[in-house]
C-alpha positions, -999 to +999 in steps of 0.1 A: -231-386-062-193-384-056-185-392-092-164-364-107-162-345-074-129-329-063-123-338-027-097-324-003-091-349+025-074-333+055-057-359+077-047-350+113-026-367+139-047-396+153-045-433+154-077-432+133-057-419+104-051-456+094-088-455+082-080-429+056-064-455+033-097-472+029-116-439+027-095-427-002-100-461-019-138-457-016-136-421-030-116-431-060-138-461-066-168-437-066-151-417-093-139-388-072-105-370-074-088-368-040-061-344-028-047-353+006-034-327+030-017-340+061-004-323+093+031-333+103+018-353+133-004-373+109+027-385+090+038-404+122+006-425+120+004-433+083+029-425+055+023-399+028+035-425+003+006-448+012-020-421+007-003-407-024-003-442-040-040-446-033-051-411-043-027-410-073-017-375-063+012-362-043+003-357-006+009-321+006+022-314+041+042-282+040+036-247+026+067-252+004+084-281-014+117-284+003+137-294-028+124-267-052+110-240-028+078-242-049+047-229-030+018-253-023-009-227-030-036-230-003-058-205-021-058-225-053-065-256-034-095-240-016-109-230-050-102-264-066-123-285-042-160-293-045-159-304-008-133-305+020-134-333+045-112-334+076-109-370+088-097-377+113-102-343+129-082-341+161-092-320+191-061-298+184-072-291+148-108-285+158-096-259+183-075-242+156-103-243+131-127-227+156-103-199+165-088-192+131-053-204+139-034-209+107-001-227+114+000-254+087-011-260+051-043-279+061-056-250+082-046-224+056-065-243+030-095-247+054-096-209+059-094-204+021-120-230+011-151-219-008-167-253-008-187-272+019-165-284+048-172-316+067-153-329+097-152-363+113-137-361+148-115-388+164-102-386+200-105-402+234-137-402+254-127-375+279-113-352+252-145-356+232-167-348+262-146-318+274-166-285+273-138-269+252-141-295+225-179-294+225-178-256+223-154-257+193-177-282+175-207-260+181-188-230+168-177-248+137-213-258+130-223-222+134-197-214+106-216-238+084-192-267+087-209-301+090-202-326+117-199-364+109-205-377+144-180-401+160-192-436+169-194-454+202-170-482+208-136-492+221-110-464+220-072-465+217-069-458+254-089-489+262-119-469+273-153-475+258-174-446+246-179-419+220-149-407+201-142-433+174-140-418+139-169-429+117-161-458+095-151-450+059-183-465+044-204-444+068-185-413+058-190-419+021-227-427+026-231-395+047-214-373+020-234-390-007-266-383+011-257-346+018-248-340-018-281-356-029-301-334-007-289-303-026-300-317-060-331-302-076-348-335-082-340-352-049-369-373-036-385-375-071-392-408-089-386-407-126-397-432-153-379-432-187-385-453-217-359-458-244-350-476-276-372-494-302-396-523-298-394-555-319-427-571-330-422-607-339-431-620-374-417-654-367-389-667-344-363-650-367-378-619-381-394-588-366-408-554-373-387-527-357-371-493-362-337-476-361-339-462-326-306-468-307-319-457-273-291-431-269-315-402-262-335-421-236-304-434-219-289-399-218-321-385-202-321-413-176-285-406-167-291-369-164-322-373-142-302-395-119-274-369-117-300-344-107-311-366-077-341-385-091-347-422-084-348-434-120-363-465-136-354-470-172-375-493-194-356-501-226-364-519-257-336-539-275-305-516-273-267-521-271-265-490-248-251-494-213-257-473-183-229-455-165-248-451-132-255-482-111-282-463-093-306-465-122-329-495-123-330-509-158-358-531-171-353-547-206-383-555-228-387-565-265-422-558-277-447-530-274-469-552-252-441-559-228-433-522-226-469-514-220-470-539-191-439-525-174-448-488-179-482-494-164-466-511-134-443-482-127-462-451-138-485-447-108-455-441-085-436-418-109-434-381-104-418-376-138-423-398-169-403-393-201-416-415-229-387-413-254-390-449-267-399-454-303-427-479-297-441-497-328-475-484-339-484-518-355-476-554-349-483-587-368-518-600-359-501-633-352-465-645-352-456-678-369-443-704-345-417-716-371-395-697-395-414-686-426-399-701-457-393-681-489-417-697-513-443-674-529-433-644-550-455-622-529-462-624-492-483-603-469-486-598-432-517-586-415-509-558-390-529-546-361-525-515-340-505-517-308-519-501-276-511-463-275-491-463-242-486-426-240-523-419-246-532-443-218-508-425-194-522-391-203-557-404-195-547-417-160-522-389-151-528-374-117-522-339-104-485-333-098-473-359-123-452-346-152-456-365-185-433-358-215-436-373-249-415-373-281-425-367-317-403-377-346-418-362-377-410-359-414-437-334-425-458-307-409-437-312-378-451-286-354-487-292-364-484-330-357-465-324-325-490-300-311-519-324-319-501-352-301-494-328-271-531-320-267-545-354-275-523-372-250-525-347-221-487-340-220-469-313-201-446-308-230-435-326-261-400-329-276-401-326-314-373-336-337-373-340-374-355-365-397-350-336-420-324-321-397-290-331-408-271-349-381-301-354-359-325-383-353-318-421-348-284-437-341-263-405-341-248-389-311-264-355-318-300-342-319-318-310-327-351-305-308-379-281-303-398-282-270-435-272-270-453-270-237-491-272-230-493-234-233-479-238-268-448-219-258-421-231-282-383-232-277-359-244-304-324-256-296-294-259-319-279-292-330-258-306-300-247-338-284-275-359-270-260-356-235-265-318-238-300-322-253-308-344-222-297-315-200-320-291-218-349-314-214-342-320-177-339-282-171-374-279-185-385-307-161-369-289-131-388-257-140-421-276-141-414-295-108-403-264-089 
């Protein structure tokens, strides 16, 4: 969830500031951009050079750059960030935040921030328990700022109790969870199929199609970005997932895809069947490579099981089922027939006649037809954007 997020990390004067080095490393590893702001006291505990090296951005401490007089614009910083984390948050800084004191760059940026603000206190036991501190924390929460609770343990003073700043891994997990809660598909389970199937003729040859899997993979990635727990079942494809949160299951044949889809469908809230599953397969596959002897050679084909039709028959109330139709003639007529026959919530139609769309390419042009036969046609665009259009339609249905 932190991938691509712009994070301001405010570091205050506390022994716990040593933990911010690992915290920045975890943010960067998660794909976030990090801008560190430090109070002057914080620089006595850990150097700006260390945090600048890890964040790959200059650390800002003062309102002005001493050598050039250039202004570190707190307003622009507040607008830039997707989230503002103050960790460690000292008792002194918490008091200033609660009362609107603005005597350093960190606090000026805090007062200018338009994004969610999180704070992870770090202080000694008695400071943490003091009514003034507790009152300030309560006030900050009333402002909408979110507390990341300190842990119980040994403190710098030698006392044992509450006051230790949460560990970096705990902070990252907390932020990840909070961001996920705000996503429209949080808590939903999604099942996506992608790619072709290969139906064996012999150990060397197969019947297949030109599907690359790009459309299905893009849909799986987008559903994951929107908060869904995604399982992707893919036929043979060279595509790789960007998100490690998506569970990928690789299959080869239509029968294997049928087995995996049926295993996962009952628990799925959303199912997107974008795979190009073979309609026919050889009645039997030769155990050895077939030699080229006769001038003519024929293979007996039999129908594969219609996976989508089976899902439509067992679909329960509340489940969303989406199919795809790739057509070359009478496109809408065939798509509507498929929509009705297979009990779909909507169908995504694309045509091989549309230049630049279809298999293998990075673009697609689609028409979405829902069960009320409402039709919406989209322009040719990258498959990542097509996936966003399809997922927005899903959000509308789920909500």
